C-alpha positions in Angstrom: -14.7 15.2 1.5 -16.2 13.1 4.2 -18.0 11.2 1.5 -14.7 9.8 0.4 -14.0 8.2 3.7 -14.6 4.4 3.6 -15.4 2.3 6.6 -15.2 -1.4 6.3 -16.3 -4.2 6.9 -19.5 -4.9 5.0 -20.5 -1.4 3.8 -24.0 -1.5 2.5 -25.1 -1.5 -1.1 -26.7 1.9 -0.4 -23.2 3.2 0.6 -21.7 2.1 -2.7 -24.6 3.5 -4.7 -24.2 6.9 -2.9 -20.5 7.0 -3.6 -21.1 6.0 -7.2 -23.7 8.7 -7.6 -21.3 11.2 -6.0 -18.6 10.4 -8.5 -21.0 10.5 -11.5 -22.2 13.9 -10.4 -18.6 15.1 -9.8 -17.6 13.8 -13.3 -20.5 15.6 -14.9 -19.7 18.8 -13.2 -16.1 18.4 -14.4 -17.3 17.9 -18.0 -19.5 21.0 -17.7 -16.6 23.0 -16.3 -14.4 21.8 -19.1 -17.1 22.7 -21.7 -17.5 26.1 -20.1 -13.7 26.8 -20.1 -13.4 25.6 -23.7 -16.3 27.9 -24.7 -14.5 30.8 -23.0 -11.2 29.9 -24.7 -13.0 29.7 -28.1 -14.5 33.1 -27.4 -11.1 34.5 -26.6 -9.7 32.9 -29.7 -12.4 34.6 -31.7 -11.6 38.0 -30.1 -7.9 37.6 -29.5 -5.9 36.0 -32.2 -2.7 35.4 -30.2 -4.2 32.8 -27.7 -2.7 29.3 -28.0 -5.8 27.1 -27.7 -3.8 23.8 -27.5 -1.7 25.2 -24.6 -4.9 26.2 -22.8 -6.4 22.7 -23.3 -3.2 21.0 -22.0 -3.2 23.2 -19.0 -6.9 22.4 -18.3 -6.2 18.7 -18.7 -3.3 18.8 -16.2 -5.3 20.7 -13.7 -8.2 18.3 -14.0 -5.9 15.3 -13.5 -4.4 16.9 -10.4 -7.8 17.5 -8.9 -8.9 13.9 -9.6 -5.6 12.5 -8.2 -6.0 14.5 -5.0 -9.6 13.3 -4.6 -8.9 9.6 -5.2 -5.4 8.8 -4.1 -4.7 8.3 -0.4 -1.4 9.4 1.1 -0.4 7.1 4.0 0.9 8.8 7.1 0.4 6.1 9.7 -0.7 2.5 9.9 -2.3 1.1 13.0 -3.0 -2.6 13.4 -5.1 -3.9 16.2 -5.4 -7.5 17.2 -3.0 -10.4 16.4 0.6 -11.1 17.5 3.5 -8.8 16.7 4.7 -11.0 13.8 1.3 -10.8 12.2 1.1 -7.0 12.7 4.4 -6.5 11.0 3.3 -8.6 8.1 0.1 -6.6 7.7 1.9 -3.2 7.9 4.3 -4.4 5.2 1.4 -5.4 3.0 -0.4 -2.0 3.4 2.9 -0.1 2.7 3.4 -2.1 -0.5 -0.2 -1.5 -1.5 0.3 2.2 -1.0 3.4 2.1 -3.3 1.3 0.4 -5.9 -1.4 3.0 -5.4 -5.0 2.7 -4.1 -7.9 5.0 -3.7 -10.0 6.1 -0.7 -12.7 3.7 -2.0 -10.6 0.5 -2.0 -10.9 -0.5 1.6 -12.6 -3.7 0.5 -9.8 -4.6 -1.9 -7.2 -4.0 0.9 -9.2 -6.1 3.3 -9.3 -9.0 0.9 -5.5 -8.8 0.5 -5.1 -8.9 4.3 -7.6 -11.8 4.7 -5.4 -13.8 2.2 -2.8 -14.1 4.9 -3.2 -17.5 6.4 -3.3 -16.4 10.0 -6.0 -13.8 9.5 -9.5 -15.0 10.0 -11.2 -11.6 9.5 -10.0 -8.1 8.8 -11.7 -4.7 9.2 -10.2 -1.7 7.4 -10.8 2.0 7.8 -9.2 4.9 5.9 -9.3 8.5 7.0 -8.5 11.6 4.9 -5.6 12.5 7.2 -3.7 9.5 5.9 -4.3 7.1 8.9 -5.1 3.5 8.0 -6.6 1.4 10.8 -6.7 -2.4 10.5 -8.5 -4.5 13.0 -7.8 -8.3 12.6 -9.1 -11.4 14.2 -6.3 -13.9 14.2 -6.7 -17.6 13.6 -5.7 -19.6 16.7 -3.5 -22.7 16.5 -5.5 -25.7 17.6 -3.9 -29.0 16.6 -0.9 -30.4 14.8 -1.5 -32.7 11.9 1.3 -35.1 10.9 1.1 -35.3 7.2 3.7 -36.5 4.6 6.5 -36.4 7.2 5.7 -32.8 8.1 3.9 -31.2 11.0 1.0 -28.9 9.9 -0.3 -26.5 12.5 -4.0 -26.1 11.9 -6.8 -23.9 13.4 -10.2 -25.3 14.5 -11.4 -25.0 10.9 -8.6 -27.1 9.5 -6.8 -24.1 7.9 -3.0 -24.6 7.7 -1.3 -21.8 9.6 2.3 -23.0 9.4 4.3 -26.1 8.5 7.2 -27.4 10.6 9.9 -30.0 9.9 9.7 -31.4 13.5 7.4 -31.5 16.5 9.7 -29.2 18.6 7.7 -26.5 20.4 4.4 -27.9 19.4 3.7 -30.4 22.2 1.1 -28.2 23.8 -1.2 -29.0 20.9 -2.9 -32.4 20.2 -1.1 -34.4 17.6 -3.3 -35.9 14.9 -2.6 -38.6 12.4 -4.6 -40.6 9.9 -6.1 -40.3 6.4 -8.4 -37.2 6.1 -8.0 -36.6 9.9 -7.7 -32.9 9.2 -11.4 -32.9 8.2 -12.4 -33.9 11.7 -10.7 -31.1 13.8 -13.9 -30.2 15.7 -14.6 -33.8 16.6 -11.0 -34.2 17.8 -11.2 -31.0 20.0 -14.4 -32.3 21.5 -12.7 -35.7 22.2 -9.8 -33.9 23.8 -12.1 -32.0 26.1 -13.8 -35.3 27.1 -10.5 -36.9 28.1 -10.0 -34.1 30.6 -7.1 -34.4 33.0 -5.6 -37.3 31.1 -4.8 -35.2 28.0 -1.2 -34.8 29.1 -0.8 -38.6 29.0 -1.8 -38.9 25.4 0.9 -39.2 22.7 -1.3 -38.8 19.7 -4.8 -39.3 18.3 -5.3 -41.5 15.2 -8.3 -41.3 12.9 -8.8 -44.9 11.8 -10.6 -46.1 8.7 -12.1 -42.6 8.2 -14.7 -43.4 10.9 -13.3 -43.8 14.4 -10.5 -42.9 16.9 -7.5 -44.7 18.4 -5.8 -42.9 21.3 -2.1 -43.7 21.8 -0.8 -43.0 25.3 2.8 -42.1 26.1 2.9 -45.4 28.1 2.4 -47.2 24.8 -1.1 -48.2 25.8 -3.7 -47.9 22.9 -7.4 -47.4 23.3 -9.5 -48.4 20.4 -12.7 -46.4 20.7 -16.0 -47.4 19.2 -17.4 -45.8 16.1 -20.8 -45.4 17.8 -21.5 -44.7 21.5 -18.2 -42.8 21.8 -19.2 -41.2 25.1 -19.5 -44.6 26.7 -16.2 -45.7 25.3 -14.5 -42.6 26.8 -16.1 -43.2 30.1 -14.7 -46.7 30.2 -11.3 -45.4 29.1 -11.2 -42.8 31.9 -12.2 -45.5 34.4 -9.5 -47.9 33.1 -6.8 -45.1 33.3 -7.8 -44.5 36.9 -7.3 -48.2 37.7 -4.2 -48.8 35.6 -1.7 -48.6 38.5 -3.5 -51.4 40.2 -3.0 -53.9 37.4 -0.4 -56.6 38.0 0.5 -56.9 34.3 1.2 -54.1 31.8 -1.6 -53.6 29.3 -0.8 -53.2 25.5 -4.3 -52.2 24.3 -7.9 -51.9 25.3 -10.3 -52.6 22.5 -13.6 -50.9 23.1 -15.0 -51.2 19.6 -17.6 -53.5 21.0 -18.4 -51.5 24.1 -20.3 -54.5 25.7 -17.3 -56.8 25.3 -14.1 -54.9 25.8 -10.9 -56.8 24.9 -7.8 -56.2 27.0 -4.4 -57.3 25.7 -1.5 -57.6 28.2 2.1 -57.2 27.3 3.9 -60.5 27.1 7.0 -60.6 29.3 10.2 -62.0 27.9 11.6 -65.2 29.6 14.3 -63.1 31.3 11.7 -60.7 32.7 9.5 -63.6 33.8 12.4 -65.4 35.7 13.5 -62.1 37.4 9.9 -61.3 38.4 9.3 -64.8 39.9 12.8 -64.7 41.6 12.0 -61.5 43.3 8.5 -62.8 44.4 10.1 -66.0 45.9 12.9 -64.0 47.6 10.3 -61.7 49.1 
């Protein structure tokens, strides 16, 4: 009976060949037993006229089906899910229970694993059946990494760009970098590396924009925009960090810092309205 126990993941081809050989051998033995019983029944029919051969064959067929069912069908007594958050565990338990209702055999660990891995938040699943009815599922859950603003919706993605959930608003998602721009979701790893390079200034960033499918603009909460170069990105980030460190010392508010030509940065200052200009100069003269 231990041969019917299936451990997943990645059982070897040899394992499947052994199981297939086992079932072929069992089926042949079953045929031989059926042939032997039929032979005995025929012998009885020859010696005893009152034996109902059809009834005997039906009985034999029912017994054989019961034996096969007992060998192949798995009765679920308990489901244990390891790894993942509680919401994901509940979803997997429901899936296993529904699969048990549909019926699956002790050899279908791979099929059940594939069903579990179809869940968006599951990166990898490992399934183990035991003959006492225990189903053990180990999962590796995909981690939320960034939020991609796409078609007026907020898509929560993992580091591979897989959509884990879709939200109507940004509420509760501010701990993740916000990403915008055409095909920006194809550059998640580059974005995460960029975020790491920004370091302690991450909290001051409003969102990251993938521009022209080739470079980054970083929009700060202060409305300042850094236009990073396509090439020599590390140098551009170094200048950006240095500029942020010195921002408070500037006499005029800056609108943007264009670092696309890293050797010739362009700084654009915010133009003050006439009222602001008069008030500023009045305060300066009064002081």
